[in-house]
C-alpha positions as CSV (number, residue, x, y, z in Angstrom):
1,X,155.5,259.8,350.1
2,X,153.9,263.4,350.6
3,X,151.7,262.0,347.2
4,X,149.9,258.9,349.3
5,X,148.6,261.3,352.4
6,X,144.9,261.9,352.5
7,X,145.0,265.7,352.0
8,X,146.8,265.2,348.4
9,X,144.2,262.1,346.9
10,X,140.9,263.3,348.7
11,X,138.3,266.2,348.7
12,X,137.1,265.7,352.2
13,X,134.4,268.2,351.8
14,X,132.5,265.3,349.3
15,X,132.4,263.3,351.9
16,X,130.2,262.2,355.0
17,X,134.1,260.9,356.2
18,X,135.3,263.1,356.3
19,X,136.6,263.7,359.6
20,X,137.6,259.9,359.8
21,X,139.6,261.0,357.2
22,X,141.5,264.2,358.2
23,X,142.4,262.1,361.4
24,X,144.6,259.9,359.7
25,X,148.2,260.9,357.4
26,X,147.2,258.0,354.8
27,X,144.5,257.0,353.5
28,X,144.9,253.2,354.1
29,X,145.5,253.7,357.7
30,X,141.5,254.9,357.9
31,X,140.7,250.9,357.1
32,X,140.7,249.5,360.3
33,X,138.7,252.8,361.3
34,X,135.5,252.5,359.0
35,X,133.7,250.0,360.7
36,X,134.3,251.7,364.5
37,X,133.2,255.0,363.2
38,X,130.0,254.1,360.7
39,X,128.7,252.7,364.2
40,X,129.5,256.0,366.0
41,X,128.3,258.2,363.0
42,X,124.6,256.0,362.5
43,X,122.7,257.5,365.4
44,X,123.9,261.3,364.9
45,X,122.8,261.3,361.4
46,X,118.8,263.4,361.0
47,X,116.5,261.6,361.1
48,X,114.4,263.0,359.0
49,X,117.0,262.5,356.6
50,X,118.0,259.0,357.7
51,X,116.4,256.0,358.8
52,X,117.5,253.0,360.0
53,X,116.8,250.0,358.5
54,X,118.2,246.9,359.5
55,X,120.9,246.6,362.2
56,X,123.6,248.7,362.5
57,X,122.3,250.6,358.5
58,X,121.5,254.1,357.4
59,X,120.6,254.8,354.5
60,X,118.8,258.3,353.9
61,X,115.5,258.8,352.9
62,X,116.3,259.8,349.1
63,X,118.7,257.1,348.4
64,X,117.1,254.6,345.5
65,X,118.2,250.7,346.9
66,X,116.3,248.2,344.5
67,X,114.7,245.2,347.0
68,X,117.6,242.5,345.2
69,X,120.2,244.1,346.9
70,X,121.3,243.1,350.3
71,X,122.7,245.0,352.6
72,X,124.6,244.0,355.8
73,X,126.0,246.5,358.5
74,X,127.5,248.6,359.8
75,X,126.9,250.9,356.8
76,X,125.7,254.1,355.8
77,X,124.1,255.2,352.4
78,X,124.2,258.8,351.9
79,X,121.6,261.4,349.9
80,X,120.6,260.4,346.4
81,X,122.7,257.0,346.2
82,X,121.8,254.4,344.3
83,X,122.3,250.7,344.7
84,X,120.7,248.4,341.8
85,X,120.0,245.3,341.2
86,X,121.5,242.3,342.8
87,X,124.7,245.1,344.8
88,X,126.1,243.1,347.1
89,X,128.2,245.1,350.2
90,X,128.9,243.1,352.4
91,X,129.8,245.6,355.6
92,X,131.7,248.2,356.8
93,X,131.2,250.8,353.9
94,X,129.5,254.0,353.0
95,X,128.4,255.4,349.7
96,X,128.4,258.8,348.7
97,X,126.2,261.0,347.9
98,X,125.2,260.8,344.5
99,X,126.8,257.6,344.3
100,X,126.0,254.4,342.2
101,X,127.0,251.0,343.7
102,X,126.0,249.3,340.5
103,X,124.4,245.4,339.7
104,X,126.7,242.3,341.3
105,X,128.9,244.8,342.6
106,X,130.4,243.9,345.9
107,X,131.5,246.4,348.1
108,X,133.2,245.1,351.5
109,X,135.1,247.7,354.2
110,X,135.7,250.6,352.0
111,X,134.4,254.5,351.4
112,X,133.4,255.8,347.8
113,X,132.7,259.3,347.7
114,X,129.8,261.5,346.5
115,X,129.3,260.7,342.6
116,X,131.4,257.6,342.6
117,X,130.3,255.3,340.0
118,X,131.2,251.2,340.8
119,X,128.2,250.3,338.1
120,X,128.8,247.5,336.0
121,X,129.8,243.9,337.7
122,X,132.6,245.3,340.6
123,X,134.3,244.9,343.7
124,X,135.4,246.7,346.0
125,X,137.5,245.3,349.1
126,X,139.6,247.5,351.4
127,X,139.6,250.3,349.2
128,X,138.7,254.8,348.9
129,X,137.3,256.4,346.1
130,X,137.6,259.3,345.8
131,X,134.9,262.3,344.3
132,X,133.6,261.4,340.7
133,X,136.1,258.8,340.8
134,X,134.6,255.7,338.6
135,X,135.3,251.8,337.3
136,X,134.1,251.0,334.0
137,X,132.3,247.2,333.9
138,X,134.6,244.3,335.7
139,X,137.2,246.5,337.2
140,X,138.4,244.8,340.8
141,X,140.7,245.6,343.7
142,X,142.3,242.7,344.5
143,X,142.5,243.5,348.1
144,X,145.7,240.4,349.0
145,X,148.1,239.7,348.4
146,X,148.5,235.6,347.5
147,X,151.3,235.4,349.5
148,X,148.7,237.2,352.3
149,X,152.3,239.3,353.3
150,X,151.3,242.4,354.2
151,X,150.6,245.5,351.9
152,X,153.1,247.4,350.7
153,X,152.9,250.9,347.8
154,X,155.3,250.9,345.2
155,X,156.7,254.7,344.8
156,X,159.6,255.6,343.0
157,X,161.1,252.0,342.3
158,X,161.0,251.7,346.5
159,X,158.4,250.2,349.0
160,X,156.4,252.0,351.5
161,X,154.7,249.8,354.4
162,X,151.4,250.4,355.8
163,X,151.7,247.3,357.7
164,X,148.0,246.1,356.9
165,X,147.0,242.6,355.2
166,X,143.7,244.1,353.6
167,X,144.8,246.6,351.0
168,X,143.1,247.2,348.1
169,X,143.3,250.3,346.0
170,X,142.9,254.4,346.6
171,X,141.4,255.8,344.0
172,X,142.1,260.0,343.6
173,X,139.4,262.8,343.1
174,X,138.7,262.1,339.7
175,X,140.1,259.3,338.8
176,X,138.7,256.8,335.8
177,X,139.1,253.4,335.4
178,X,138.9,251.3,332.3
179,X,136.6,248.4,332.1
180,X,138.0,244.5,333.0
181,X,141.4,247.0,334.6
182,X,142.9,244.6,337.7
183,X,144.6,247.2,340.6
184,X,146.6,245.5,342.5
185,X,147.0,245.2,346.5
186,X,148.8,249.3,346.7
187,X,147.0,249.8,344.1
188,X,147.8,254.6,344.7
189,X,146.0,256.5,341.2
190,X,146.9,260.1,342.0
191,X,143.3,262.8,341.0
192,X,143.0,263.5,337.4
193,X,144.5,260.7,336.5
194,X,142.8,257.7,333.4
195,X,143.5,254.1,333.3
196,X,143.6,251.8,330.2
197,X,140.7,248.8,329.3
198,X,142.2,245.5,330.8
199,X,145.4,247.1,332.7
200,X,147.0,245.7,335.7
201,X,147.9,248.2,337.8
202,X,150.5,248.0,340.3
203,X,151.5,250.3,343.0
204,X,151.9,254.8,342.6
205,X,149.7,256.0,339.0
206,X,151.0,259.7,339.6
207,X,148.2,262.9,339.3
208,X,146.9,263.9,336.0
209,X,148.5,260.8,334.4
210,X,147.3,258.2,332.2
211,X,147.9,254.2,332.6
212,X,148.9,253.0,329.6
213,X,150.9,250.3,330.8
214,X,153.4,249.6,334.2
215,X,156.2,250.6,331.7
216,X,154.3,253.2,330.2
217,X,152.4,255.5,332.1
218,X,152.4,259.1,330.1
219,X,151.2,263.3,331.9
220,X,148.5,264.4,330.6
221,X,148.7,267.2,328.1
């Protein structure tokens, strides 16, 4: 279970949501609190660096938000982030410093740490993406089971109960996810790991690993 804890997945110095994530043991416990956290934090942000541009939407003045992007609050876009053409941010989202939300990428109820890139045709829902993590084109976080039951995380052949119905992916720091992969509900990827393109991923992927298939996960040398 310790491998699934916030402290073993993320460097909290690299997110404006450090207080929120530091208050929980497992990252999925923060999902239901993202919206209220933004509503509390937003009005306190430095007005020399941030401006409120709509209902419950705070955007850093140094951020680059393309005119065709759709923004819905509660939302914080941190310094030097880029939100590209036709991005669709549905709310309850935090976009970290220098992060990229790419063209036609959809984002909801999620936290992107600093320097995260979701640059092309991605869906990121009910997920937390760690520092310098990157999703290739077409990567999807599937956040709801087909039978609508509560999500579990498969760890060492045993199911860890999360108690939540919507849970996309908890992606650790410095993770690379290959193009057109699907991260199934309850996916947790440890730090410094890589996922091959076109992969259907489920459960826990250890840190410093290469995910080639569900039955072929090797340790990096």
